[in-house]
LOBABA-23519 format. One record per residue (C-alpha): residue in one letter; z, x, y. Coordinates in steps of 0.5 Angstrom, whole numbers, padded with zeros to 4 digits, always signed. Each point is the difference from the previous one (the first is absolute). Example, Ala and Ser with C-alpha at 12.3 -4.5 7.8 and 13.67 -1.06 7.14 Angstrom:
BEGIN
A+0016+0025-0009/S-0002+0002+0007/
END
This chain:
BEGIN
M+0008-0044-0012/R-0004+0007+0000/K+0005+0004+0004/I+0005-0002-0005/Y-0004+0002-0006/L-0001+0007+0004/Q+0008+0001+0002/L+0003-0001-0007/S-0005+0004-0003/L+0001+0005+0006/F+0009-0001-0001/A-0002+0001-0008/L-0004+0006+0000/L+0005+0003+0005/S+0005+0000-0005/F-0004+0002-0006/T-0001+0007+0004/V+0007+0000+0003/S+0001+0000-0007/A-0005+0004-0002/Q+0003+0006+0004/K+0007-0001-0001/D-0002+0001-0008/D-0005+0006+0003/S+0005+0003+0003/T+0005+0000-0005/K-0005+0003-0004/A-0002+0005+0005/N+0008+0002+0000/K+0000+0001-0007/N-0006+0005-0001/G+0003+0003+0007/E-0007-0003+0004/T+0001-0003+0007/I-0003-0006+0004/G-0005+0003+0003/I+0000-0002+0008/G-0007+0001+0003/I-0005-0001+0007/K-0006-0001+0001/A-0007-0002+0005/G-0007-0001+0000/L-0004-0005+0002/N-0002-0008+0001/F-0006-0003-0002/S+0002-0006+0003/N-0003-0008+0001/V+0001-0006+0001/S-0001-0006-0005/N-0004-0007+0003/V-0003+0003+0006/S-0007-0002-0001/G+0001-0004+0007/I+0001+0007+0004/N-0004+0003-0004/G+0005+0005-0002/H+0000+0007-0004/S+0004+0006-0002/Q+0004+0005+0004/T+0004+0006-0002/G+0006+0001+0003/F+0007+0004-0004/H+0006-0001-0004/A+0005+0006-0001/G+0008-0001-0003/L+0005+0001-0006/F+0000-0002-0007/I+0005+0001-0006/G-0002+0000-0007/G+0001+0000-0007/S-0001+0007-0004/S-0008+0000-0002/K+0003+0002-0008/H+0002-0007-0001/I-0006-0005-0001/L+0003-0006+0003/T+0003+0001+0008/S+0000-0002+0006/R-0002+0002+0007/T+0004-0003+0007/E-0004+0002+0006/L+0002-0001+0008/L-0007+0002+0004/Y-0002+0000+0007/S-0007-0004-0001/Q-0005-0001+0006/Q-0006-0005-0002/G-0004-0005+0003/Y-0006-0002+0001/A-0008+0000+0005/F-0003-0006+0001/S-0007-0002+0005/T-0002-0006+0002/D-0006-0002+0005/S+0005+0001+0006/A+0005+0006-0002/S+0002+0005-0005/G+0005+0004-0002/S+0006+0001-0004/N+0007-0001-0001/T+0005+0005-0002/L+0006-0003-0005/N+0006+0005+0000/Y+0005-0001-0007/I+0005+0001-0003/M+0000+0000-0006/L+0004-0001-0007/A-0004+0001-0007/Q+0004-0001-0007/L-0004+0002-0004/M+0000+0002-0008/A-0003+0005-0003/I-0002+0002-0007/N-0002+0008-0002/I-0006+0002-0004/T+0001+0007-0002/H+0004+0004+0007/F-0005-0001+0004/V-0003-0006+0001/Q+0004-0006+0002/I-0003-0008+0000/Q+0006-0004+0005/F-0001-0007+0002/G+0005-0005+0004/V+0002-0003+0006/Q+0002+0001+0008/M+0002-0003+0005/G-0001+0002+0008/Y+0002-0001+0007/L-0004+0000+0006/L+0001+0005+0006/N-0005-0001+0004/A-0008-0002+0001/K-0005+0003+0004/I-0007-0003+0002/K-0005+0004+0004/S-0006-0004+0001/D-0004-0001+0006/M+0001-0007+0000/P+0004-0001+0007/S+0007-0002+0001/T+0001-0008+0000/G+0004+0000+0006/I+0005-0005-0005/A+0007+0004-0001/S+0001-0004-0006/A-0007+0001-0003/D+0000+0008+0000/K+0008+0002-0003/I-0004+0003-0005/L+0006+0000-0005/D+0001-0007+0001/L-0006-0002-0004/Y+0002+0003-0006/N+0005+0000-0006/R+0005+0005+0000/F+0001+0000-0007/D-0004+0001-0006/Y-0001+0001-0007/G-0004+0001-0006/L-0003+0004-0007/A-0002+0008+0001/G-0002+0004-0006/G-0003+0007-0001/I-0001+0006-0004/E+0004+0007+0002/I-0002+0007-0004/H+0005+0005+0001/P-0004+0006-0001/I+0005+0005+0001/A+0008+0002+0002/G+0003-0006+0003/L-0008-0001+0003/L-0003-0008+0000/I-0006-0001+0002/G-0002-0008+0001/A-0004-0007+0002/R+0004-0007-0001/Y-0002-0007+0003/T+0003-0005+0003/M+0000-0007+0001/S+0003-0005+0004/M+0002-0007-0002/G+0002-0002+0006/D-0003-0002+0006/L-0001+0004+0006/Y-0001-0005+0005/K+0005-0005+0002/P-0003-0007+0000/S-0005-0002+0004/D+0003-0002+0007/N-0002+0007+0001/G-0007-0002+0000/S-0002+0005-0006/A-0002-0006-0004/N-0005-0001+0005/L-0002+0008-0001/G-0001-0002-0008/L+0008+0005-0001/S+0004-0005-0002/N+0000+0002-0008/S-0001+0008+0002/K+0004+0005-0003/N+0001+0007+0000/N-0003+0005-0007/V-0001+0007+0001/V-0001+0006-0004/Q+0003+0005-0001/L-0001+0008-0001/F+0006+0005+0000/V+0004+0006-0002/G+0007+0001-0001/Y+0006+0006-0002/R+0005-0003-0005/F+0006+0005+0001/
END
């Protein structure tokens, strides 16, 4: 039921932001402005919730990509982003330690509230597709091929919420921070043994710091 509500909310938000982009584009044309396309990149400080069984803690990655957004001259506008995002978590147990790196393609659809021309509050939804996963660990291979196929342990699609703040100090330069929280389970159901480690309800969460430029 929660997934159905989230999907309906996602559809409603996407419809509203597309409408906002069209309205913003119409206003831009009348005022001689244009919807801006830009680039951004920065650091990820990522972790996974509900990993107490393996003493999970944060690890650092990065993200980079493109965005399209409305003019900062209107109070309410929107932002669409397509990003490559490297995230995951580090872990340690009595028998092993290491890190788990997950590489996603993320599509974010955000509403934006401009507080003057220099500060923008953003919030919305994002969807992700897991490209690959890699575990670095001092634990030896199990010797069982099915257990060593790391990517098979994960749900390839992810979805969740995102929110943050962006500052526009000069010209097209932007600096920002964002928090993203997954609503979908990271791991597939417990036939892979994730439940035994307390990972069955694990979810991605990431703090992002970034800089960018809007053309």
